[in-house]
N, C-alpha and C positions, 0 to 999 in steps of 0.2 A: 465393485464386484470383480473378483478375479475370474478370468475366463480361460478356458482351454478349448482347443478345437473340438467341436462336437459336444461340449459340456457347457451348458449355459447357466448352471447354478453356481452360487458362491462356493468356493472350496472350503470356506469356514463354517458352513451350515447356517441355519436361520439365526437372526440376530434379534435381541431384545431392544426395542427402540429406546427404552429408558436407560440402557447401559452403553449406548454407543452413539456417536454423532454421525455415523455413516448410514443411518436408516434412509435419509433423504437420497443419498447417493445410490443406494440399492434400489429405491423406488425409481429413480431416474434411469438406471441401467435397464430395468425391466421394461419401462415405458418405451425406451428407445428400440426395443426388440419387437414391438407390436407392428405387424405388417401394415402397409398402406391399405386402406379399404376394409380394415377390421377394427373392432373395438373390444375393450375389456372393462372390467369394473374395479372400483376401489377395493372391494372385498376380495376379489380374485387375486389382486396383487398382494394384499396383506396376507392372505392364506399362503400364497407361494413363498413369501418371505418368512413364513413360520410365525407370523404374528396375526393370526386369524381375526382377533378382535380389534385390530388397528386400522380398519378401513378409513376412519376419520383422519388418522395421522397420514395416511396416503393422500387424502384430499388436501391436508395442510401442506404437505410436501409439494404437491402439484400446484397449489395456489401461488406459490412463490417461484415456480419453475420458469416463468417468463423473464425472471431476472438472471437466470443462468446464462453464462456465455455460450454454452452448448445448446443446440436446438433440442428441446424436449417436446415430443408430439403429445402434449397433455390433452389435446382435443380428442384423442382416441380413448379417453377414460371417462366413463359415465357411471351412473349409479346402477344398482343391481337390476333395475327395471328398464335400463336403456335411456333414462332421462338425463338431459344435459344439465345436471345440478351445478357444475362448475363454471357455467357460462359467464358468471359475473366477473371472473378473473381474466377475461380475454379482451379487455379494452372497450369493446362495444357489446351490446346485448346480443348481436347476431354473429359475432366473429367466430365463435366455436362452431356453430351450425355451418357457416360459410366454409370453414376449413374441412369439415366432414364432407360436405357436398362436393368440394373440390376433389375428394377421393372417391366420388361416386357413391357415397353413403347417403341415403335418403332420410330426411328428418321431417317429422310432422308433429306439430304441437310440442316442440322441445323434446321429442322422443325419437330414438333411432328406430326406423322401420326395419323389420326383419332382424331385430336385435339378436335373437337366439341363433339365427343363421350366420350372422356376422361376428358372433362372440368368439374371442380368442382367449383361451384359458391357459395362462402360463404354466399351471401345474401339469397340463397335458402336453402342450406344445414344446415346453422346455424340459421335458422328462429325461432323466438320466436312464439310459438302457443298460 
């Protein structure tokens, strides 16, 4: 994603994941912007990227993010209910939860406690004024 100071959206506008190989890169760029101690959802990222119905593709992108040479904080992305549905991609069954708890995010029964309070919406937080 191209960035300008104070402008966190792509200068090219939303992308169709079927027409570009950069969808994963765009997902990674958004995920890198999620602040420590906050979480977002696969669907919120898809909607922000202009591909509202592509939340599963966001999940697929993040499932391989551990292979990226850049650090992608994929543990901050959960499903729309705050459930740690991507935990299988973190090496051990508890690693995703451990990473969240390291950031003072409480998790019970594989679900983020206070999910609505901790939710970071890229469409709001990265809004162009």
